[in-house]
Every structure is written in C-alpha cells, then in structure tokens.
BALOBA-1460 file (C-alpha; in Angstrom, 3 decimals):
// residues 108
<rec num="1" residu="x" x="-55.835" y="190.305" z="-86.162"/>
<rec num="2" residu="x" x="-58.228" y="187.536" z="-87.132"/>
<rec num="3" residu="x" x="-59.125" y="184.739" z="-84.572"/>
<rec num="4" residu="x" x="-58.067" y="182.059" z="-87.053"/>
<rec num="5" residu="x" x="-54.326" y="183.257" z="-87.676"/>
<rec num="6" residu="x" x="-53.100" y="180.503" z="-85.528"/>
<rec num="7" residu="x" x="-55.632" y="177.719" z="-85.838"/>
<rec num="8" residu="x" x="-53.652" y="175.477" z="-88.121"/>
<rec num="9" residu="x" x="-50.796" y="175.376" z="-85.850"/>
<rec num="10" residu="x" x="-52.934" y="174.581" z="-82.956"/>
<rec num="11" residu="x" x="-54.634" y="171.768" z="-84.738"/>
<rec num="12" residu="x" x="-51.190" y="170.198" z="-85.957"/>
<rec num="13" residu="x" x="-50.179" y="170.404" z="-82.096"/>
<rec num="14" residu="x" x="-53.245" y="168.731" z="-81.183"/>
<rec num="15" residu="x" x="-53.052" y="166.049" z="-83.551"/>
<rec num="16" residu="x" x="-49.210" y="165.112" z="-82.948"/>
<rec num="17" residu="x" x="-50.128" y="162.809" z="-80.066"/>
<rec num="18" residu="x" x="-52.372" y="160.809" z="-82.008"/>
<rec num="19" residu="x" x="-49.740" y="160.594" z="-84.882"/>
<rec num="20" residu="x" x="-47.412" y="159.406" z="-82.475"/>
<rec num="21" residu="x" x="-49.877" y="156.733" z="-81.035"/>
<rec num="22" residu="x" x="-50.528" y="155.452" z="-84.667"/>
<rec num="23" residu="x" x="-47.030" y="155.223" z="-85.433"/>
<rec num="24" residu="x" x="-46.210" y="153.487" z="-82.267"/>
<rec num="25" residu="x" x="-49.256" y="151.202" z="-82.648"/>
<rec num="26" residu="x" x="-48.147" y="150.428" z="-86.278"/>
<rec num="27" residu="x" x="-44.552" y="149.883" z="-85.161"/>
<rec num="28" residu="x" x="-45.474" y="147.321" z="-82.849"/>
<rec num="29" residu="x" x="-47.615" y="145.349" z="-85.068"/>
<rec num="30" residu="x" x="-44.785" y="144.952" z="-87.507"/>
<rec num="31" residu="x" x="-42.523" y="143.716" z="-84.578"/>
<rec num="32" residu="x" x="-45.209" y="141.241" z="-83.657"/>
<rec num="33" residu="x" x="-45.536" y="139.912" z="-87.090"/>
<rec num="34" residu="x" x="-41.928" y="139.469" z="-87.513"/>
<rec num="35" residu="x" x="-41.965" y="137.493" z="-84.305"/>
<rec num="36" residu="x" x="-44.683" y="135.197" z="-85.577"/>
<rec num="37" residu="x" x="-42.599" y="134.798" z="-88.510"/>
<rec num="38" residu="x" x="-39.387" y="133.929" z="-86.762"/>
<rec num="39" residu="x" x="-41.322" y="131.638" z="-84.423"/>
<rec num="40" residu="x" x="-42.523" y="129.567" z="-87.506"/>
<rec num="41" residu="x" x="-39.217" y="129.288" z="-89.049"/>
<rec num="42" residu="x" x="-37.392" y="128.286" z="-85.786"/>
<rec num="43" residu="x" x="-40.088" y="125.552" z="-85.249"/>
<rec num="44" residu="x" x="-39.541" y="124.072" z="-88.951"/>
<rec num="45" residu="x" x="-35.706" y="124.420" z="-88.544"/>
<rec num="46" residu="x" x="-35.955" y="122.514" z="-85.145"/>
<rec num="47" residu="x" x="-38.197" y="119.932" z="-86.668"/>
<rec num="48" residu="x" x="-35.463" y="119.281" z="-89.504"/>
<rec num="49" residu="x" x="-32.703" y="119.265" z="-87.135"/>
<rec num="50" residu="x" x="-34.909" y="116.553" z="-85.214"/>
<rec num="51" residu="x" x="-35.176" y="114.435" z="-88.395"/>
<rec num="52" residu="x" x="-31.715" y="114.583" z="-89.100"/>
<rec num="53" residu="x" x="-30.628" y="113.688" z="-85.852"/>
<rec num="54" residu="x" x="-29.156" y="117.002" z="-84.636"/>
<rec num="55" residu="x" x="-29.931" y="119.473" z="-81.842"/>
<rec num="56" residu="x" x="-33.442" y="121.007" z="-82.401"/>
<rec num="57" residu="x" x="-33.155" y="123.768" z="-79.777"/>
<rec num="58" residu="x" x="-29.683" y="124.896" z="-81.226"/>
<rec num="59" residu="x" x="-31.067" y="125.009" z="-84.828"/>
<rec num="60" residu="x" x="-34.256" y="126.645" z="-83.764"/>
<rec num="61" residu="x" x="-32.076" y="129.246" z="-81.933"/>
<rec num="62" residu="x" x="-30.034" y="129.620" z="-84.878"/>
<rec num="63" residu="x" x="-32.855" y="130.134" z="-87.443"/>
<rec num="64" residu="x" x="-33.711" y="133.578" z="-85.726"/>
<rec num="65" residu="x" x="-31.841" y="136.969" z="-86.164"/>
<rec num="66" residu="x" x="-29.408" y="137.863" z="-83.201"/>
<rec num="67" residu="x" x="-31.802" y="140.268" z="-81.573"/>
<rec num="68" residu="x" x="-34.365" y="137.774" z="-80.838"/>
<rec num="69" residu="x" x="-32.169" y="134.856" z="-79.599"/>
<rec num="70" residu="x" x="-32.613" y="136.042" z="-76.151"/>
<rec num="71" residu="x" x="-36.456" y="136.230" z="-76.609"/>
<rec num="72" residu="x" x="-36.904" y="132.709" z="-77.905"/>
<rec num="73" residu="x" x="-38.233" y="129.859" z="-75.941"/>
<rec num="74" residu="x" x="-37.850" y="126.286" z="-77.374"/>
<rec num="75" residu="x" x="-39.433" y="123.102" z="-76.098"/>
<rec num="76" residu="x" x="-39.114" y="119.525" z="-77.767"/>
<rec num="77" residu="x" x="-41.691" y="116.987" z="-77.008"/>
<rec num="78" residu="x" x="-41.708" y="113.732" z="-78.761"/>
<rec num="79" residu="x" x="-41.465" y="114.345" z="-82.352"/>
<rec num="80" residu="x" x="-42.809" y="118.240" z="-81.882"/>
<rec num="81" residu="x" x="-40.893" y="121.570" z="-81.755"/>
<rec num="82" residu="x" x="-42.853" y="124.167" z="-80.001"/>
<rec num="83" residu="x" x="-41.708" y="127.536" z="-80.286"/>
<rec num="84" residu="x" x="-42.405" y="131.115" z="-78.473"/>
<rec num="85" residu="x" x="-40.968" y="134.237" z="-79.649"/>
<rec num="86" residu="x" x="-41.476" y="137.513" z="-77.511"/>
<rec num="87" residu="x" x="-41.508" y="140.340" z="-79.866"/>
<rec num="88" residu="x" x="-39.557" y="143.649" z="-79.151"/>
<rec num="89" residu="x" x="-42.151" y="145.823" z="-77.576"/>
<rec num="90" residu="x" x="-42.279" y="149.566" z="-77.465"/>
<rec num="91" residu="x" x="-44.351" y="149.228" z="-74.647"/>
<rec num="92" residu="x" x="-42.900" y="146.692" z="-72.584"/>
<rec num="93" residu="x" x="-46.150" y="145.030" z="-70.662"/>
<rec num="94" residu="x" x="-47.317" y="144.353" z="-74.181"/>
<rec num="95" residu="x" x="-44.525" y="141.835" z="-74.898"/>
<rec num="96" residu="x" x="-45.988" y="139.050" z="-73.145"/>
<rec num="97" residu="x" x="-49.341" y="139.441" z="-74.732"/>
<rec num="98" residu="x" x="-48.081" y="139.554" z="-78.191"/>
<rec num="99" residu="x" x="-45.790" y="136.581" z="-77.940"/>
<rec num="100" residu="x" x="-45.941" y="134.505" z="-81.011"/>
<rec num="101" residu="x" x="-46.304" y="130.741" z="-80.653"/>
<rec num="102" residu="x" x="-45.577" y="127.909" z="-83.722"/>
<rec num="103" residu="x" x="-45.018" y="124.127" z="-83.742"/>
<rec num="104" residu="x" x="-43.772" y="121.773" z="-86.098"/>
<rec num="105" residu="x" x="-43.870" y="117.788" z="-86.204"/>
<rec num="106" residu="x" x="-40.717" y="116.272" z="-87.240"/>
<rec num="107" residu="x" x="-41.931" y="113.487" z="-89.619"/>
<rec num="108" residu="x" x="-45.543" y="112.324" z="-90.458"/>
C-alpha cells in the first residue's frame, strides 16, 4: 500500500474551509453591491417624490425590495434625500461596516 493513496482526499478536506470562506466572501460582496444599488434607487425615488410634492420617505422605502425595507434609513434635509441601506450580512457584525449610503438632490 502506497503512502499517496489517500492524499487527494486529505487535500480536498483541507481545502473545503478555504472554499467555504471564499464563497461566503463573494456572497457578502454581492449583497453589499445590491444594497448600494438599492440606496441609489431609493434616494432618487425620494428626491422625485419631493419634487412632486409627495412623501419622500415613503417613496424611498417603496423603491427597495421588501426584505430591505427594514434595513433602510431615510433622512430628508432641505432638498436632499439621504439614504442608508444595511445589507443582509452572513456575518452580522459586518452589516454596519458595509452599510451603503446615497443621496439625491431634488431640483437643481
């Protein structure tokens, strides 16, 4: 019996944690990118509502998917709508660090 017979199995088992970590990191980056896009869309929707005399906070909340509505923070100051969206986090302490921010100005 050769000493190399189980080597590939041992290598596969050794690489599984690294593969899992890379997968989790890639997924977290995708979730952060989605939060960034949602923040921009929500800020623009809020600014449009402000221009049209509507409720900018409600418009911003309506512009994001349902799962992220509980993770959005909208502030209106003058003609500027500022939005922060906290992404879903696979590692919860990362959520606050990866919060996406966007702002949009109503009018010129």
